[in-house]
C-alpha positions as a Markdown table, in Angstrom:
| # | Residue | x | y | z |
|---|---|---|---|---|
| 1 | Met | 65.4 | 26.8 | 33.7 |
| 2 | Arg | 65.7 | 25.8 | 30.3 |
| 3 | Lys | 68.2 | 23.9 | 28.6 |
| 4 | Ile | 68.9 | 23.2 | 24.7 |
| 5 | Leu | 68.5 | 19.3 | 23.7 |
| 6 | Pro | 71.1 | 19.5 | 21.0 |
| 7 | Val | 70.9 | 17.7 | 17.4 |
| 8 | Leu | 71.6 | 13.9 | 18.2 |
| 9 | Leu | 73.2 | 11.8 | 15.8 |
| 10 | Ala | 71.0 | 9.0 | 16.4 |
| 11 | Ala | 70.7 | 5.8 | 13.6 |
| 12 | Phe | 67.4 | 6.0 | 11.4 |
| 13 | Val | 64.7 | 3.5 | 12.9 |
| 14 | Gly | 62.0 | 4.8 | 10.7 |
| 15 | Leu | 60.8 | 1.6 | 9.3 |
| 16 | Leu | 62.8 | -0.8 | 11.4 |
| 17 | Pro | 61.4 | -3.0 | 14.4 |
| 18 | Val | 61.0 | -1.6 | 17.9 |
| 19 | Val | 62.3 | -4.4 | 20.4 |
| 20 | Ala | 60.5 | -3.0 | 23.3 |
| 21 | Trp | 60.7 | -4.1 | 27.2 |
| 22 | Ala | 58.0 | -5.5 | 28.9 |
| 23 | Gly | 55.2 | -3.1 | 29.2 |
| 24 | Thr | 56.5 | -0.6 | 26.9 |
| 25 | Val | 54.0 | 0.8 | 24.3 |
| 26 | Val | 55.3 | 1.5 | 21.1 |
| 27 | Val | 53.8 | 4.9 | 19.3 |
| 28 | Pro | 54.5 | 5.1 | 15.5 |
| 29 | Val | 55.4 | 8.8 | 15.0 |
| 30 | Tyr | 54.6 | 9.9 | 11.1 |
| 31 | Ser | 56.1 | 13.2 | 9.7 |
| 32 | Tyr | 55.9 | 14.0 | 6.0 |
| 33 | Ala | 58.6 | 16.4 | 6.4 |
| 34 | Asp | 61.1 | 14.5 | 5.1 |
| 35 | Phe | 63.8 | 16.8 | 4.2 |
| 36 | Pro | 66.4 | 18.6 | 6.6 |
| 37 | Pro | 65.8 | 19.8 | 9.2 |
| 38 | Phe | 63.5 | 17.4 | 10.0 |
| 39 | Leu | 65.3 | 14.4 | 8.5 |
| 40 | Asp | 68.6 | 14.2 | 6.6 |
| 41 | Thr | 69.8 | 11.1 | 4.6 |
| 42 | Gly | 71.2 | 9.2 | 7.4 |
| 43 | Gly | 68.0 | 9.5 | 9.2 |
| 44 | Ala | 69.0 | 12.0 | 12.3 |
| 45 | Gly | 67.2 | 15.7 | 12.3 |
| 46 | Leu | 64.5 | 17.2 | 14.2 |
| 47 | Ser | 61.8 | 14.1 | 13.8 |
| 48 | Gln | 64.3 | 11.6 | 15.2 |
| 49 | Asp | 65.9 | 13.9 | 18.2 |
| 50 | Met | 61.8 | 14.4 | 19.2 |
| 51 | Cys | 61.0 | 10.8 | 19.2 |
| 52 | Ser | 64.2 | 9.9 | 21.2 |
| 53 | Trp | 63.5 | 12.6 | 23.6 |
| 54 | Leu | 59.8 | 11.6 | 24.2 |
| 55 | Ser | 61.1 | 7.9 | 24.6 |
| 56 | Ile | 63.7 | 9.0 | 27.3 |
| 57 | Arg | 61.3 | 11.4 | 29.0 |
| 58 | Ser | 58.8 | 8.4 | 29.4 |
| 59 | Lys | 61.1 | 6.0 | 31.1 |
| 60 | Gly | 59.9 | 3.2 | 29.8 |
| 61 | Arg | 56.5 | 3.8 | 29.1 |
| 62 | Tyr | 56.5 | 4.2 | 25.8 |
| 63 | Glu | 58.8 | 3.8 | 22.7 |
| 64 | Phe | 58.4 | 6.5 | 19.9 |
| 65 | Glu | 59.2 | 5.4 | 16.5 |
| 66 | Leu | 59.4 | 7.1 | 13.9 |
| 67 | Arg | 57.9 | 6.5 | 10.3 |
| 68 | Pro | 58.7 | 9.4 | 7.5 |
| 69 | Leu | 55.9 | 9.3 | 4.7 |
| 70 | Pro | 56.5 | 9.9 | 1.3 |
| 71 | Pro | 54.8 | 13.1 | -0.1 |
| 72 | Gly | 51.3 | 12.9 | -0.4 |
| 73 | Gly | 51.5 | 10.0 | 2.2 |
| 74 | Ile | 49.5 | 11.6 | 4.7 |
| 75 | Ala | 46.2 | 11.0 | 2.9 |
| 76 | Gly | 46.3 | 7.2 | 2.8 |
| 77 | Leu | 47.5 | 7.2 | 6.2 |
| 78 | Leu | 44.4 | 9.0 | 7.7 |
| 79 | Ala | 42.3 | 7.4 | 5.4 |
| 80 | Arg | 43.3 | 3.9 | 6.7 |
| 81 | Pro | 45.0 | 4.6 | 10.2 |
| 82 | Pro | 46.6 | 1.3 | 11.7 |
| 83 | Gly | 46.0 | 2.5 | 15.0 |
| 84 | Thr | 47.1 | 5.2 | 17.3 |
| 85 | Val | 48.7 | 8.0 | 15.0 |
| 86 | Met | 51.0 | 10.6 | 16.0 |
| 87 | Val | 51.8 | 13.1 | 13.1 |
| 88 | Leu | 54.9 | 15.5 | 13.5 |
| 89 | Trp | 55.5 | 19.2 | 12.0 |
| 90 | Ala | 51.9 | 19.4 | 10.5 |
| 91 | Ala | 49.4 | 22.6 | 10.5 |
| 92 | Pro | 45.7 | 22.3 | 10.8 |
| 93 | Gln | 45.4 | 24.4 | 7.6 |
| 94 | Trp | 47.0 | 21.6 | 5.7 |
| 95 | Leu | 44.3 | 19.2 | 6.2 |
| 96 | Pro | 41.0 | 19.3 | 4.9 |
| 97 | His | 39.1 | 18.1 | 8.2 |
| 98 | Pro | 41.8 | 19.2 | 11.0 |
| 99 | Glu | 38.7 | 18.8 | 13.9 |
| 100 | Arg | 38.8 | 15.3 | 13.1 |
| 101 | Tyr | 42.2 | 15.0 | 15.1 |
| 102 | Arg | 43.8 | 16.1 | 18.7 |
| 103 | Trp | 46.1 | 19.2 | 18.1 |
| 104 | Gly | 48.6 | 19.8 | 20.5 |
| 105 | Glu | 50.5 | 23.2 | 21.1 |
| 106 | Pro | 52.5 | 25.0 | 18.3 |
| 107 | Leu | 56.2 | 23.8 | 18.2 |
| 108 | Met | 57.6 | 25.9 | 15.6 |
| 109 | Ala | 57.1 | 29.1 | 13.6 |
| 110 | Asp | 57.3 | 28.3 | 9.9 |
| 111 | Ala | 56.7 | 30.1 | 6.4 |
| 112 | Thr | 57.0 | 29.4 | 2.8 |
| 113 | Val | 59.0 | 31.9 | 1.2 |
| 114 | Met | 59.8 | 32.8 | -2.6 |
| 115 | Leu | 62.9 | 33.0 | -3.5 |
| 116 | Ala | 65.4 | 34.5 | -6.8 |
| 117 | Met | 68.7 | 35.1 | -7.5 |
| 118 | Pro | 69.5 | 38.9 | -7.4 |
| 119 | Gly | 68.5 | 40.7 | -10.5 |
| 120 | Val | 65.5 | 38.6 | -11.8 |
| 121 | Arg | 63.6 | 40.3 | -14.1 |
| 122 | Arg | 60.1 | 42.2 | -13.0 |
| 123 | Phe | 57.0 | 39.8 | -13.1 |
| 124 | Asp | 53.3 | 39.9 | -11.7 |
| 125 | Leu | 52.4 | 36.8 | -9.9 |
| 126 | Gly | 48.4 | 37.7 | -11.1 |
| 127 | Asp | 49.1 | 38.4 | -14.6 |
| 128 | Ala | 49.9 | 35.3 | -16.6 |
| 129 | Arg | 51.7 | 37.0 | -19.3 |
| 130 | Ser | 54.4 | 38.6 | -17.1 |
| 131 | Met | 55.3 | 35.1 | -16.3 |
| 132 | Phe | 56.0 | 34.0 | -19.6 |
| 133 | Gly | 59.2 | 31.7 | -19.7 |
| 134 | Ile | 59.2 | 31.6 | -16.1 |
| 135 | Arg | 60.6 | 28.2 | -14.7 |
| 136 | Phe | 60.0 | 27.9 | -10.8 |
| 137 | Gly | 59.9 | 25.1 | -8.6 |
| 138 | Gly | 58.7 | 24.2 | -5.1 |
| 139 | Leu | 57.7 | 20.6 | -3.0 |
| 140 | Pro | 55.5 | 18.2 | -4.6 |
| 141 | Gly | 52.1 | 18.5 | -3.7 |
| 142 | Gln | 52.3 | 21.8 | -2.9 |
| 143 | Asn | 49.6 | 24.4 | -4.1 |
| 144 | Tyr | 51.0 | 28.2 | -4.5 |
| 145 | Pro | 47.8 | 30.4 | -4.8 |
| 146 | Phe | 48.8 | 32.7 | -7.8 |
| 147 | Ala | 46.2 | 33.0 | -10.6 |
| 148 | Gly | 48.3 | 34.0 | -12.9 |
| 149 | Leu | 51.1 | 31.7 | -12.2 |
| 150 | Arg | 48.7 | 28.6 | -12.2 |
| 151 | Lys | 47.8 | 29.9 | -15.6 |
| 152 | Ala | 51.0 | 30.3 | -17.1 |
| 153 | Val | 52.0 | 26.7 | -16.2 |
| 154 | Ala | 48.5 | 25.1 | -17.4 |
| 155 | Thr | 49.0 | 26.9 | -21.1 |
| 156 | His | 52.8 | 25.9 | -20.7 |
| 157 | Ala | 53.7 | 29.7 | -21.1 |
| 158 | Ala | 55.8 | 28.8 | -17.8 |
| 159 | Ser | 57.2 | 25.6 | -16.5 |
| 160 | Arg | 57.0 | 23.9 | -13.3 |
| 161 | Ile | 60.1 | 22.1 | -11.9 |
| 162 | Asp | 59.9 | 20.3 | -8.6 |
| 163 | Ser | 62.2 | 18.3 | -6.2 |
| 164 | Val | 61.4 | 16.2 | -3.2 |
| 165 | Arg | 64.1 | 18.0 | -1.4 |
| 166 | Pro | 64.9 | 21.6 | -0.8 |
| 167 | Ala | 68.3 | 21.4 | -1.3 |
| 168 | Glu | 67.9 | 20.6 | -4.9 |
| 169 | Thr | 65.8 | 23.2 | -5.7 |
| 170 | Tyr | 68.0 | 26.0 | -4.0 |
| 171 | Ala | 71.1 | 24.3 | -6.2 |
| 172 | Arg | 69.1 | 25.0 | -9.1 |
| 173 | Leu | 67.8 | 28.3 | -8.4 |
| 174 | Gln | 71.8 | 29.1 | -7.7 |
| 175 | His | 72.9 | 27.5 | -11.1 |
| 176 | Ser | 70.3 | 29.2 | -13.1 |
| 177 | Ala | 68.5 | 26.1 | -13.7 |
| 178 | Leu | 65.4 | 27.6 | -11.9 |
| 179 | Asp | 64.1 | 31.5 | -11.9 |
| 180 | Leu | 62.0 | 31.3 | -8.9 |
| 181 | Ala | 61.2 | 28.7 | -6.2 |
| 182 | Phe | 59.2 | 28.5 | -2.9 |
| 183 | Leu | 60.8 | 26.8 | 0.0 |
| 184 | Pro | 59.9 | 26.5 | 3.7 |
| 185 | Lys | 62.0 | 29.2 | 5.6 |
| 186 | Ser | 63.1 | 26.1 | 8.2 |
| 187 | Ala | 64.8 | 24.3 | 5.5 |
| 188 | Leu | 66.3 | 27.7 | 3.6 |
| 189 | Gln | 67.6 | 28.8 | 6.9 |
| 190 | Leu | 69.6 | 25.3 | 7.4 |
| 191 | Leu | 70.9 | 25.6 | 4.0 |
| 192 | Arg | 72.2 | 29.2 | 4.1 |
| 193 | Asp | 73.7 | 28.3 | 7.8 |
| 194 | Gln | 75.5 | 24.9 | 5.6 |
| 195 | Gln | 76.6 | 27.3 | 2.9 |
| 196 | Gly | 78.2 | 30.0 | 5.3 |
| 197 | Pro | 79.3 | 33.8 | 4.7 |
| 198 | Ala | 81.7 | 33.0 | 2.2 |
| 199 | Met | 78.6 | 32.3 | -0.1 |
| 200 | Glu | 76.5 | 35.0 | 0.5 |
| 201 | Gly | 76.9 | 36.7 | -2.7 |
| 202 | Ser | 75.7 | 33.9 | -4.7 |
| 203 | Gln | 72.7 | 33.0 | -2.5 |
| 204 | Pro | 69.1 | 33.5 | -3.7 |
| 205 | Val | 67.3 | 36.4 | -2.1 |
| 206 | Glu | 63.8 | 36.5 | -0.7 |
| 207 | Leu | 61.3 | 38.6 | -2.6 |
| 208 | Pro | 58.5 | 40.3 | -0.7 |
| 209 | Leu | 55.8 | 39.6 | -2.9 |
| 210 | Trp | 54.0 | 36.8 | -0.4 |
| 211 | Leu | 54.9 | 35.1 | 2.5 |
| 212 | Glu | 52.8 | 32.3 | 4.2 |
| 213 | His | 53.5 | 31.8 | 8.1 |
| 214 | Tyr | 52.2 | 28.6 | 9.8 |
| 215 | Gln | 52.8 | 27.0 | 13.0 |
| 216 | Arg | 54.1 | 23.4 | 12.8 |
| 217 | Ser | 52.4 | 21.3 | 15.5 |
| 218 | Tyr | 51.6 | 17.8 | 16.0 |
| 219 | Phe | 48.3 | 16.0 | 16.4 |
| 220 | Thr | 47.2 | 12.4 | 17.4 |
| 221 | Phe | 44.3 | 10.1 | 16.1 |
| 222 | Lys | 42.9 | 7.2 | 18.0 |
| 223 | Ala | 45.3 | 8.0 | 21.1 |
| 224 | Asp | 44.1 | 6.6 | 24.5 |
| 225 | Ser | 43.6 | 9.2 | 27.4 |
| 226 | Asp | 47.2 | 8.3 | 28.9 |
| 227 | Leu | 49.3 | 8.9 | 25.9 |
| 228 | Gln | 47.0 | 12.2 | 25.1 |
| 229 | Lys | 48.2 | 13.5 | 28.9 |
| 230 | Phe | 51.9 | 12.6 | 28.5 |
| 231 | Leu | 52.5 | 14.3 | 25.3 |
| 232 | Gln | 50.5 | 17.3 | 26.7 |
| 233 | Asp | 52.6 | 17.4 | 29.7 |
| 234 | Gln | 56.1 | 17.0 | 27.7 |
| 235 | Leu | 55.1 | 19.2 | 24.6 |
| 236 | Gly | 53.2 | 21.9 | 26.0 |
| 237 | Ser | 56.5 | 24.0 | 26.7 |
| 238 | Val | 58.5 | 22.6 | 24.0 |
| 239 | Arg | 59.6 | 24.8 | 21.3 |
| 240 | Val | 62.0 | 24.5 | 18.2 |
| 241 | Leu | 64.1 | 28.0 | 17.7 |
| 242 | Pro | 66.5 | 29.1 | 15.2 |
| 243 | Gly | 70.1 | 28.6 | 16.3 |
| 244 | Ser | 73.5 | 28.5 | 14.6 |
| 245 | Met | 75.4 | 25.4 | 13.9 |
| 246 | Pro | 72.9 | 23.7 | 14.0 |
| 247 | Ala | 70.5 | 26.2 | 12.5 |
| 248 | Trp | 67.3 | 24.8 | 14.3 |
| 249 | Arg | 67.3 | 23.6 | 18.3 |
| 250 | Ile | 64.8 | 21.8 | 20.4 |
| 251 | Leu | 64.3 | 24.0 | 23.6 |
| 252 | Ala | 62.7 | 21.8 | 26.2 |
| 253 | Ala | 61.9 | 22.4 | 30.1 |
| 254 | Pro | 64.4 | 20.1 | 32.0 |
């Protein structure tokens, strides 16, 4: 029998010291998905839910402490790891040497989607000339594999306006400050869920020109065998699935 673990309204503990009782091992949990549904401005979200759930399941053996990373911060962390490292919501294809790390089972299916407002003019992502004047946005540090788009930006024929928060990119698209945007589908579902059906006519649409699917998982580095086994036992059957209010839910074995 499976049960839904609801989103917890926990306080942000990402950068605060953890007071642990005797024998408890603090496990730092890093995530560079520092936007909803993974992390909101109050510190709640899927990342904190996962840390709290793992801490409870360990029955005092471990305390999982969330430490959000800034965009691009994963490279510095892995270059000089402070000790045991656990990283949530990553995908092997995003790292240059994924074989260096111990990967767990997939936790969540996600994708990068291309968005525009209804009625956007026709363009060809492989042809820089057709991208003239296009304003597009995404997440900082993300590369989008279109030769025409890259060339148009390099020659200033098109402009790239990134936002750290997907909600900002989404709002810019709705208010005609962008013509095109790339967002994680997980964030898109949450944004649509928050706006509700009343805003359906003013919401961007997904363009069927490109869709990048991936599985968000977790990995560890320098974790001992006991911690590795605990994570495998606990997270092997955990999945994060689409829901409704909240838009994403953690489904876990009891």
